[in-house]
C-alpha positions as semicolon CSV with decimal commas, in nm:
position;residue;x (nm);y (nm);z (nm)
1;M;2,745;-0,365;0,589
2;N;2,505;-0,643;0,685
3;L;2,182;-0,671;0,488
4;T;1,873;-0,585;0,690
5;P;1,592;-0,818;0,579
6;V;1,228;-0,718;0,557
7;T;1,106;-1,041;0,716
8;D;0,734;-0,965;0,701
9;I;0,747;-1,000;0,324
10;T;0,970;-1,300;0,262
11;G;1,001;-1,481;0,594
12;P;1,334;-1,532;0,771
13;A;1,616;-1,429;0,541
14;R;1,939;-1,621;0,506
15;G;2,150;-1,347;0,357
16;G;2,103;-1,471;-0,001
17;R;2,265;-1,770;-0,169
18;A;2,565;-1,781;-0,396
19;R;2,483;-1,905;-0,746
20;A;2,730;-2,187;-0,787
21;G;2,923;-2,168;-1,112
22;R;2,737;-1,859;-1,233
23;P;2,849;-1,496;-1,226
24;G;2,649;-1,250;-1,024
25;L;2,406;-1,012;-1,184
26;V;2,229;-0,689;-1,096
27;A;1,887;-0,660;-1,258
28;L;1,716;-0,319;-1,256
29;V;1,351;-0,418;-1,285
30;G;1,034;-0,218;-1,344
31;V;0,736;-0,375;-1,166
32;G;0,458;-0,173;-1,324
33;P;0,204;0,072;-1,186
34;G;0,008;-0,135;-0,933
35;D;-0,165;-0,438;-1,082
36;P;0,068;-0,737;-1,017
37;E;-0,056;-0,898;-1,338
38;L;0,118;-0,623;-1,536
39;L;0,459;-0,762;-1,442
40;T;0,653;-0,867;-1,751
41;L;0,747;-1,233;-1,798
42;R;1,115;-1,143;-1,758
43;A;1,047;-0,957;-1,433
44;A;0,851;-1,252;-1,294
45;A;1,125;-1,498;-1,386
46;L;1,394;-1,288;-1,216
47;L;1,181;-1,240;-0,904
48;R;1,147;-1,616;-0,863
49;E;1,526;-1,657;-0,872
50;A;1,638;-1,344;-0,686
51;D;1,873;-1,378;-0,392
52;V;1,869;-1,013;-0,282
53;V;1,591;-0,764;-0,357
54;V;1,609;-0,390;-0,297
55;A;1,258;-0,244;-0,300
56;G;1,026;0,001;-0,126
57;P;0,685;-0,108;0,011
58;P;0,474;-0,055;-0,307
59;A;0,714;-0,250;-0,529
60;R;0,753;-0,522;-0,264
61;E;0,378;-0,567;-0,247
62;R;0,356;-0,631;-0,621
63;A;0,642;-0,880;-0,611
64;A;0,578;-1,057;-0,281
65;G;0,387;-1,350;-0,427
66;L;0,682;-1,447;-0,649
67;L;0,978;-1,412;-0,415
68;R;1,154;-1,713;-0,265
69;R;1,110;-1,740;0,109
70;D;1,485;-1,727;0,164
71;A;1,536;-1,414;-0,048
72;T;1,676;-1,118;0,142
73;V;1,474;-0,797;0,096
74;V;1,613;-0,459;0,196
75;E;1,485;-0,102;0,185
76;P;1,621;0,136;-0,084
77;A;1,752;0,358;0,199
78;A;2,027;0,097;0,243
79;L;2,180;0,220;-0,085
80;E;2,225;0,568;0,059
81;S;2,447;0,443;0,341
82;D;2,607;0,169;0,132
83;P;2,623;0,269;-0,239
84;D;2,834;-0,041;-0,317
85;L;2,564;-0,282;-0,194
86;L;2,436;-0,390;-0,539
87;A;2,781;-0,443;-0,684
88;R;2,919;-0,621;-0,377
89;E;2,634;-0,870;-0,361
90;A;2,664;-0,939;-0,733
91;R;3,039;-0,999;-0,699
92;S;2,948;-1,268;-0,443
93;G;2,770;-1,457;-0,720
94;R;2,418;-1,351;-0,624
95;L;2,127;-1,237;-0,837
96;V;2,047;-0,889;-0,708
97;L;1,726;-0,710;-0,805
98;R;1,656;-0,340;-0,766
99;L;1,284;-0,282;-0,813
100;Y;1,122;0,040;-0,939
101;G;0,757;0,132;-0,976
102;G;0,648;0,164;-1,339
103;D;0,939;0,169;-1,583
104;P;1,295;0,193;-1,444
105;L;1,409;0,455;-1,697
106;L;1,111;0,688;-1,666
107;F;1,134;0,925;-1,369
108;C;1,336;0,662;-1,179
109;S;1,698;0,630;-1,070
110;A;1,780;0,319;-1,273
111;A;2,012;0,506;-1,512
112;A;2,232;0,618;-1,222
113;D;2,227;0,270;-1,068
114;A;2,321;0,114;-1,402
115;A;2,608;0,360;-1,445
116;A;2,738;0,269;-1,098
117;C;2,732;-0,102;-1,192
118;A;2,916;-0,026;-1,518
119;R;3,186;0,167;-1,334
120;A;3,223;-0,122;-1,087
121;G;3,259;-0,374;-1,370
122;V;2,949;-0,568;-1,258
123;R;2,711;-0,736;-1,503
124;F;2,372;-0,571;-1,512
125;E;2,054;-0,566;-1,716
126;I;1,759;-0,331;-1,734
127;V;1,413;-0,488;-1,745
128;P;1,150;-0,244;-1,878
129;G;0,823;-0,221;-1,689
130;V;0,475;-0,102;-1,781
131;S;0,476;0,270;-1,711
132;A;0,201;0,427;-1,503
133;A;0,202;0,713;-1,757
134;T;0,045;0,484;-2,017
135;A;-0,111;0,207;-1,807
136;V;-0,327;0,426;-1,583
137;P;-0,491;0,616;-1,872
138;A;-0,550;0,279;-2,044
139;Y;-0,721;0,141;-1,731
140;A;-0,927;0,461;-1,716
141;G;-1,034;0,420;-2,080
142;I;-0,843;0,728;-2,201
143;P;-0,647;0,697;-2,529
144;L;-0,347;0,926;-2,533
145;T;-0,353;0,942;-2,913
146;P;-0,728;0,907;-2,983
147;D;-0,692;0,920;-3,362
148;G;-0,373;0,713;-3,364
149;T;-0,149;1,015;-3,411
150;G;-0,045;1,322;-3,219
151;E;0,193;1,426;-2,948
152;V;0,207;1,292;-2,592
153;R;0,391;1,488;-2,327
154;I;0,467;1,334;-1,987
155;V;0,553;1,577;-1,708
156;Q;0,565;1,600;-1,332
157;A;0,294;1,811;-1,170
158;A;0,544;2,083;-1,082
159;D;0,626;2,129;-1,453
160;A;0,275;2,111;-1,601
161;G;0,228;2,489;-1,599
162;R;0,524;2,526;-1,833
163;V;0,382;2,298;-2,103
164;P;0,278;2,515;-2,399
165;A;-0,078;2,482;-2,524
166;G;-0,117;2,261;-2,828
167;P;-0,273;1,946;-2,971
168;G;-0,219;1,604;-2,819
169;S;-0,228;1,480;-2,461
170;V;-0,045;1,584;-2,147
171;V;0,008;1,316;-1,882
172;I;0,070;1,470;-1,542
173;L;0,241;1,253;-1,281
174;G;0,210;1,321;-0,908
175;A;-0,117;1,509;-0,951
176;E;-0,286;1,383;-0,633
177;S;-0,258;1,704;-0,431
178;A;-0,190;1,956;-0,705
179;V;-0,449;1,898;-0,977
180;T;-0,647;2,218;-0,914
181;D;-0,328;2,426;-0,909
182;V;-0,205;2,249;-1,223
183;A;-0,532;2,329;-1,399
184;K;-0,504;2,698;-1,310
185;Q;-0,141;2,711;-1,423
186;M;-0,220;2,546;-1,757
187;V;-0,503;2,792;-1,819
188;A;-0,270;3,078;-1,729
189;S;-0,014;2,949;-1,982
190;G;-0,271;2,954;-2,264
191;W;-0,464;2,629;-2,244
192;P;-0,841;2,673;-2,312
193;E;-1,056;2,632;-2,000
194;D;-1,272;2,374;-2,179
195;T;-0,977;2,138;-2,232
196;P;-1,093;1,797;-2,103
197;L;-0,914;1,683;-1,788
198;A;-0,932;1,355;-1,595
199;I;-0,757;1,254;-1,275
200;T;-0,724;0,890;-1,168
201;W;-0,622;0,778;-0,822
202;N;-0,467;0,437;-0,744
203;G;-0,461;0,342;-1,109
204;T;-0,477;-0,025;-1,221
205;T;-0,583;-0,141;-0,871
206;P;-0,927;-0,221;-0,727
207;E;-0,904;0,119;-0,551
208;Q;-0,895;0,305;-0,884
209;H;-1,124;0,606;-0,909
210;T;-1,149;0,863;-1,188
211;V;-1,304;1,210;-1,194
212;V;-1,355;1,384;-1,528
213;G;-1,400;1,757;-1,594
214;T;-1,218;2,036;-1,770
215;L;-0,932;2,265;-1,677
216;G;-1,189;2,528;-1,583
217;T;-1,430;2,305;-1,388
218;I;-1,212;2,043;-1,219
219;A;-1,226;2,206;-0,876
220;A;-1,608;2,203;-0,883
221;D;-1,611;1,849;-1,028
222;L;-1,396;1,720;-0,742
223;K;-1,620;1,891;-0,487
224;A;-1,930;1,739;-0,648
225;A;-1,764;1,397;-0,624
226;G;-1,700;1,454;-0,253
227;I;-1,324;1,456;-0,295
228;S;-1,085;1,688;-0,120
229;V;-0,739;1,710;-0,274
230;A;-0,610;1,811;0,069
231;T;-0,679;1,454;0,186
232;E;-0,444;1,169;0,104
233;H;-0,616;0,935;-0,142
234;G;-0,313;0,761;-0,292
235;P;-0,104;0,830;-0,604
236;A;-0,280;1,001;-0,892
237;I;-0,219;1,072;-1,259
238;A;-0,402;1,339;-1,458
239;V;-0,454;1,354;-1,834
240;A;-0,542;1,669;-2,028
241;G;-0,652;1,649;-2,390
242;E;-0,926;1,537;-2,625
243;G;-0,864;1,170;-2,550
244;V;-1,040;1,218;-2,216
245;L;-1,371;1,245;-2,401
246;A;-1,341;0,885;-2,519
247;R;-1,373;0,762;-2,162
248;R;-1,753;0,773;-2,186
249;E;-1,735;0,483;-2,431
250;L;-1,403;0,317;-2,346
251;S;-1,420;0,293;-1,966
252;W;-1,382;-0,078;-1,898
253;F;-1,207;-0,127;-1,564
254;E;-1,411;0,081;-1,322
255;T;-1,733;-0,039;-1,489
256;K;-1,676;-0,408;-1,417
257;P;-1,986;-0,559;-1,251
258;L;-1,822;-0,604;-0,910
259;F;-1,553;-0,338;-0,934
260;G;-1,417;-0,259;-0,589
261;W;-1,656;-0,498;-0,413
262;R;-1,504;-0,658;-0,108
263;V;-1,635;-1,014;-0,120
264;L;-1,612;-1,259;0,168
265;V;-1,532;-1,615;0,060
266;P;-1,575;-1,851;0,358
267;R;-1,354;-2,127;0,223
268;T;-0,994;-2,237;0,269
269;K;-0,728;-2,077;0,049
270;E;-0,697;-2,394;-0,161
271;Q;-1,071;-2,430;-0,210
272;A;-1,122;-2,060;-0,282
273;A;-0,848;-2,021;-0,544
274;S;-1,065;-2,058;-0,854
275;V;-1,354;-1,869;-0,696
276;S;-1,126;-1,579;-0,603
277;E;-0,975;-1,569;-0,950
278;R;-1,320;-1,547;-1,107
279;L;-1,420;-1,272;-0,864
280;R;-1,108;-1,072;-0,955
281;G;-1,205;-1,105;-1,320
282;Y;-1,526;-0,918;-1,236
283;G;-1,331;-0,650;-1,048
284;A;-1,395;-0,772;-0,693
285;V;-1,150;-0,797;-0,404
286;P;-1,198;-1,147;-0,257
287;E;-1,105;-1,221;0,102
288;Q;-1,089;-1,583;0,215
289;V;-1,202;-1,674;0,565
290;P;-1,178;-2,049;0,631
291;T;-1,476;-2,179;0,827
292;I;-1,346;-2,533;0,863
293;A;-1,003;-2,680;0,919
294;V;-0,906;-3,007;0,758
295;E;-0,710;-3,251;0,974
296;P;-0,581;-3,607;0,919
297;P;-0,804;-3,897;1,031
298;R;-0,758;-4,029;1,383
299;T;-0,702;-4,381;1,246
300;P;-0,489;-4,362;0,927
301;Q;-0,495;-4,741;0,884
302;Q;-0,826;-4,717;0,693
303;M;-0,668;-4,497;0,425
304;E;-0,362;-4,719;0,406
305;R;-0,580;-5,023;0,336
306;A;-0,780;-4,825;0,078
307;V;-0,464;-4,727;-0,111
308;R;-0,350;-5,089;-0,118
309;G;-0,693;-5,185;-0,245
310;L;-0,673;-4,932;-0,527
311;V;-0,334;-5,059;-0,635
312;T;-0,440;-5,427;-0,622
313;G;-0,766;-5,379;-0,813
314;R;-1,014;-5,415;-0,529
315;Y;-1,245;-5,135;-0,652
316;Q;-1,443;-5,070;-0,970
317;W;-1,522;-4,708;-0,877
318;V;-1,388;-4,432;-0,655
319;A;-1,637;-4,157;-0,570
320;F;-1,496;-3,823;-0,457
321;T;-1,748;-3,601;-0,279
322;S;-1,511;-3,307;-0,211
323;S;-1,183;-3,158;-0,323
324;N;-1,057;-3,222;0,031
325;A;-1,103;-3,594;-0,029
326;V;-0,902;-3,567;-0,351
327;R;-0,626;-3,385;-0,164
328;A;-0,620;-3,644;0,116
329;V;-0,592;-3,936;-0,129
330;R;-0,329;-3,755;-0,335
331;E;-0,117;-3,684;-0,027
332;K;-0,140;-4,049;0,079
333;F;-0,040;-4,160;-0,270
334;E;0,260;-3,928;-0,270
335;E;0,356;-4,060;0,072
336;Y;0,386;-4,406;-0,085
337;G;0,559;-4,278;-0,399
338;L;0,251;-4,337;-0,616
339;D;0,084;-4,112;-0,871
340;A;-0,232;-4,102;-1,084
341;R;-0,123;-4,411;-1,280
342;A;-0,234;-4,620;-0,983
343;F;-0,594;-4,536;-1,087
344;A;-0,555;-4,728;-1,415
345;G;-0,861;-4,947;-1,465
346;V;-1,060;-4,771;-1,192
347;K;-1,357;-4,549;-1,277
348;V;-1,371;-4,214;-1,097
349;A;-1,672;-4,001;-1,008
350;A;-1,672;-3,639;-0,889
351;V;-1,949;-3,462;-0,702
352;G;-1,903;-3,129;-0,884
353;E;-1,683;-2,886;-1,074
354;Q;-1,441;-2,803;-0,793
355;T;-1,382;-3,169;-0,712
356;A;-1,337;-3,248;-1,081
357;A;-1,083;-2,966;-1,112
358;A;-0,885;-3,110;-0,818
359;L;-0,888;-3,452;-0,988
360;R;-0,768;-3,308;-1,319
361;A;-0,485;-3,132;-1,136
362;F;-0,390;-3,480;-1,006
363;G;-0,392;-3,612;-1,363
364;I;-0,728;-3,792;-1,340
365;M;-1,029;-3,731;-1,566
366;P;-1,356;-3,822;-1,390
367;E;-1,597;-4,039;-1,586
368;L;-1,907;-3,934;-1,392
369;M;-2,028;-3,600;-1,258
370;P;-2,384;-3,478;-1,204
371;E;-2,486;-3,202;-1,443
372;A;-2,780;-3,062;-1,247
373;E;-2,751;-3,083;-0,868
374;Q;-2,383;-3,105;-0,787
375;S;-2,408;-3,273;-0,448
376;A;-2,388;-3,620;-0,300
377;E;-2,760;-3,656;-0,368
378;G;-2,713;-3,545;-0,729
379;L;-2,429;-3,791;-0,773
380;A;-2,645;-4,068;-0,628
381;R;-2,925;-3,993;-0,876
382;C;-2,699;-4,024;-1,182
383;W;-2,503;-4,329;-1,061
384;P;-2,539;-4,630;-1,295
385;P;-2,671;-4,962;-1,160
386;Y;-2,433;-5,251;-1,110
387;D;-2,412;-5,481;-1,413
388;D;-2,247;-5,816;-1,341
389;V;-2,156;-5,851;-1,710
390;L;-1,999;-5,508;-1,764
391;D;-1,869;-5,459;-1,410
392;P;-1,623;-5,729;-1,300
393;I;-1,607;-5,579;-0,948
394;N;-1,896;-5,439;-0,747
395;R;-1,706;-5,235;-0,489
396;V;-1,706;-4,855;-0,470
397;L;-1,454;-4,667;-0,257
398;L;-1,587;-4,355;-0,085
399;P;-1,302;-4,149;0,067
400;R;-1,484;-3,889;0,274
401;A;-1,480;-3,667;0,574
402;D;-1,567;-3,794;0,917
403;I;-1,919;-3,670;0,837
404;A;-2,103;-3,963;0,678
405;T;-2,267;-3,967;0,333
406;E;-2,553;-4,206;0,413
407;N;-2,776;-4,100;0,121
408;L;-2,510;-4,186;-0,134
409;V;-2,427;-4,515;0,038
410;T;-2,796;-4,611;0,053
411;R;-2,843;-4,534;-0,315
412;L;-2,535;-4,730;-0,421
413;T;-2,647;-5,030;-0,217
414;A;-2,991;-5,016;-0,380
415;L;-2,822;-5,017;-0,722
416;G;-2,633;-5,335;-0,637
417;W;-2,298;-5,184;-0,540
418;E;-2,097;-5,252;-0,226
419;A;-1,986;-4,916;-0,089
420;E;-1,680;-4,897;0,134
421;E;-1,656;-4,568;0,323
422;V;-1,313;-4,460;0,439
423;T;-1,241;-4,158;0,657
424;A;-0,984;-3,966;0,452
425;Y;-0,985;-3,651;0,665
426;R;-1,160;-3,482;0,955
427;T;-1,330;-3,145;0,949
428;V;-1,328;-2,920;1,252
429;R;-1,453;-2,566;1,292
430;A;-1,179;-2,318;1,207
431;S;-1,044;-2,061;1,447
432;P;-1,213;-1,719;1,442
433;P;-1,068;-1,474;1,188
434;P;-0,877;-1,166;1,311
435;A;-1,077;-0,899;1,495
436;P;-1,079;-0,650;1,202
437;V;-1,235;-0,914;0,977
438;R;-1,499;-1,003;1,237
439;E;-1,581;-0,634;1,276
440;A;-1,608;-0,591;0,899
441;I;-1,843;-0,891;0,876
442;K;-2,076;-0,765;1,147
443;G;-2,036;-0,395;1,064
444;G;-2,108;-0,405;0,691
445;G;-1,751;-0,374;0,569
446;F;-1,805;-0,649;0,311
447;D;-2,018;-0,587;0,003
448;A;-2,110;-0,953;-0,044
449;V;-2,060;-1,298;0,102
450;L;-2,061;-1,628;-0,089
451;F;-2,208;-1,933;0,083
452;T;-2,132;-2,259;-0,096
453;S;-2,301;-2,490;0,155
454;S;-2,520;-2,488;0,463
455;S;-2,215;-2,567;0,675
456;T;-2,039;-2,249;0,560
457;V;-2,339;-2,049;0,684
458;R;-2,341;-2,216;1,024
459;N;-1,965;-2,212;1,070
460;L;-1,911;-1,853;0,958
461;I;-2,176;-1,725;1,198
462;G;-2,033;-1,947;1,468
463;I;-1,677;-1,814;1,441
464;A;-1,733;-1,457;1,323
465;G;-2,093;-1,349;1,369
466;K;-2,381;-1,272;1,131
467;P;-2,314;-1,059;0,822
468;H;-2,454;-0,705;0,830
469;A;-2,793;-0,640;0,668
470;V;-2,637;-0,435;0,383
471;T;-2,412;-0,724;0,279
472;V;-2,536;-0,905;-0,032
473;V;-2,586;-1,273;0,049
474;A;-2,523;-1,511;-0,241
475;V;-2,589;-1,884;-0,196
476;I;-2,522;-2,190;-0,408
477;G;-2,870;-2,340;-0,390
478;P;-3,211;-2,361;-0,219
479;E;-3,089;-2,574;0,072
480;T;-2,821;-2,320;0,158
481;A;-3,080;-2,043;0,123
482;R;-3,303;-2,219;0,376
483;T;-3,015;-2,245;0,621
484;A;-2,938;-1,875;0,574
485;A;-3,302;-1,792;0,644
486;E;-3,291;-1,997;0,964
487;Y;-3,016;-1,764;1,084
488;G;-3,210;-1,453;0,987
489;L;-3,020;-1,375;0,667
490;R;-3,185;-1,235;0,355
491;T;-3,078;-1,415;0,039
492;D;-3,019;-1,183;-0,256
493;V;-2,861;-1,419;-0,510
494;I;-2,911;-1,792;-0,575
495;A;-2,690;-1,966;-0,829
496;P;-2,885;-2,104;-1,128
497;R;-2,700;-2,433;-1,081
498;P;-2,508;-2,563;-0,780
499;S;-2,152;-2,471;-0,873
500;A;-1,913;-2,214;-0,733
501;T;-1,846;-2,059;-1,074
502;A;-2,218;-2,022;-1,141
503;L;-2,253;-1,856;-0,802
504;V;-1,985;-1,598;-0,885
505;D;-2,144;-1,532;-1,225
506;A;-2,484;-1,481;-1,063
507;L;-2,336;-1,231;-0,816
508;A;-2,176;-1,044;-1,108
509;E;-2,513;-1,025;-1,284
510;Y;-2,665;-0,887;-0,964
511;G;-2,390;-0,626;-0,936
512;A;-2,434;-0,525;-1,300
513;A;-2,808;-0,482;-1,245
514;L;-2,742;-0,252;-0,949
515;R;-2,506;-0,040;-1,162
516;D;-2,756;-0,022;-1,447
517;A;-3,035;0,082;-1,210
518;A;-2,822;0,362;-1,066
519;A;-2,728;0,484;-1,414
520;E;-3,091;0,477;-1,527
521;A;-3,189;0,684;-1,223
522;G;-2,909;0,930;-1,292
523;E;-2,747;0,859;-0,957
524;P;-2,385;0,773;-0,874
525;F;-2,340;0,405;-0,802
526;R;-2,265;0,315;-0,442
527;R;-2,144;-0,026;-0,339
528;P;-2,353;-0,208;-0,072
529;S;-2,098;-0,135;0,201
530;E;-2,120;0,238;0,117
531;R;-2,492;0,241;0,188
532;R;-2,474;0,145;0,552
533;R;-2,543;0,409;0,812
534;G;-2,232;0,604;0,897
535;A;-2,036;0,489;0,594
536;R;-1,805;0,768;0,486
537;R;-1,773;0,887;0,131
538;R;-1,430;0,788;0,011
539;I;-1,230;0,715;-0,300
540;R;-1,234;0,343;-0,365
């Protein structure tokens, strides 16, 4: 049969590639319970090389960021109509992956698939995955052997009522719609009603949510939490046993300062990478919405002359006032077959942390960066004066956007330097984000928004509208706060210093304070977006 690609995951498929000189292989790979970071190193390596991938939607989602664009992805249903698919593709010299949620040999069909490969004489390997049966309780802060010993039984929900009462923990898979019935059945089979019980939905993801009770009270506990088991909330795992009691002290995932917060980051994907990673570390779900688009300069000759000047020693300094400027210069260098070695003998300045990070990624360590105000003005204030003894050349190259940096130029001139501004790129307002994102911005669907400059405030409102009043507004400094106020926005968080990482940290402190206040008042914590009028109670 012909492979049917899932093109929305990997792009246009080419039917897989033959691995020249190498025998084919079928790899039966566990991709963990939900968090993509729980993929094993072996699984990640195979995903990057795979020619054909057989996977359902949940497993595809975890693996999508690693797959080659020309990999062919097919639904598992294809194996029902073509059982020889895995073996045939492997015989063609391809690396074929069959993905399973969790671990492939725990409540999965990998054993049967491996046996079929063995009978067909095809090379195969089994790559263990992190099982949801152990990972989800760990993310919920529930030790399955709280004193380091004891018995752990893992069962499907349909079989939980047949587990005899005894010490240890019972992990119940597929408990999302059956937990109250399971509790009754376990009590009927001899389990004490006061046996601790916890149920966790969407474990190891930002949508994780845990309710704790006992076998006798779980129905009332779910009702008090506003949860109906008749409603689809995602996959769930329940744990019965004394280890549940340790959650009060060991809960670490759902108690992160920004856990489950949907945070709007109005920056391009490249600019937002480090910010988004830091937000995820605090439990947030970042969503990037570019407010500007970066385009090449209308007259590239300026940049060409600047590159020649760098190579021939025309400049003493190069001052980078944005990571976009670094990217533009790097791309022009690569166009000419040059690399960071062309900066030998040239001093480099960076306006702030993000720009410095872009330079280090290029292989360049900046000599100068303002510690306090990380802006063009801050860079101007810490710039050293020209010394005709120590500085053989008095020229400074300023690759910049088409928006001028007059303050920096004026300051450099006053210090005795000759500044040469070169348009490295142009900035234009980005296209509006998709309608659902615009509606979420204006309707309070985001818990917070990060503004890293006055232009991000103006441009976001221009392309998407003003954030809802319940949305926490975090800004990088006083100037950005003033711009936000001009547009009628309330500023809740101001970074203690003008850097994107400090801004994220400040937002996390704000989120932690809100959680602490709710706990002190004895109230359940509600994220900002859950406080808006008409917001429905739901499992995160």
